[in-house]
C-alpha positions in Angstrom: -15.9 -53.1 -27.6 -17.1 -51.1 -24.5 -17.5 -54.4 -22.6 -13.9 -55.3 -23.3 -12.6 -51.9 -22.3 -14.5 -52.1 -18.9 -13.0 -55.6 -18.2 -9.5 -54.3 -19.0 -10.1 -51.2 -16.9 -11.3 -53.4 -13.9 -8.2 -55.6 -14.1 -5.9 -52.6 -14.3 -7.6 -51.1 -11.3 -7.2 -54.3 -9.2 -3.5 -54.6 -10.2 -3.0 -50.9 -9.4 -4.6 -51.3 -5.9 -2.4 -54.4 -5.2 0.8 -52.6 -6.4 0.1 -49.6 -4.2 -0.9 -51.7 -1.1 2.3 -53.8 -1.4 4.4 -50.6 -1.0 4.5 -50.0 2.8 4.6 -46.4 3.6 7.9 -45.1 4.8 9.6 -48.5 5.3 9.2 -50.3 2.0 10.3 -53.9 1.9 13.4 -53.1 4.0 11.6 -54.5 7.0 11.9 -58.0 5.5 15.7 -57.5 5.3 15.9 -56.5 8.9 16.8 -52.9 8.0 15.8 -51.6 11.4 17.6 -48.2 11.3 15.9 -45.1 10.0 18.4 -44.7 7.2 17.4 -43.5 3.8 17.9 -46.0 1.0 17.1 -46.1 -2.7 14.5 -48.4 -4.1 16.0 -51.6 -5.5 14.8 -54.8 -6.8 11.2 -55.6 -6.1 10.5 -52.2 -4.6 11.7 -50.5 -7.8 9.5 -52.9 -9.8 6.4 -52.0 -7.7 7.1 -48.3 -8.0 7.4 -48.5 -11.8 4.5 -50.8 -12.1 2.2 -48.5 -10.1 3.2 -45.6 -12.5 2.5 -47.6 -15.6 -0.7 -49.0 -14.2 -2.0 -45.6 -13.2 -1.2 -44.2 -16.7 -2.9 -47.2 -18.3 -6.0 -46.8 -16.0 -6.3 -43.1 -16.9 -5.9 -43.9 -20.6 -8.6 -46.6 -20.4 -10.9 -44.1 -18.6 -10.5 -41.5 -21.3 -11.1 -44.1 -24.0 -14.2 -45.3 -22.1 -15.6 -41.8 -21.8 -14.9 -41.0 -25.4 -16.7 -44.1 -26.7 -19.7 -43.3 -24.5 -19.9 -39.7 -25.7 
């Protein structure tokens, strides 16, 4: 059981790192659409998906960490 939790936790950590690194700080994916101006825009499409995925993955990672600690105690 503990081995399975560690594998799931490692996969969650890798996915969390990837989802955070894909979010460019300040510019987002607007650079790909030639949004050169410094205008403020809301997150849409893939940016919104990455934002929500990073929240879900971080909650899952914290949950798996708590479960892992409680099993070891």
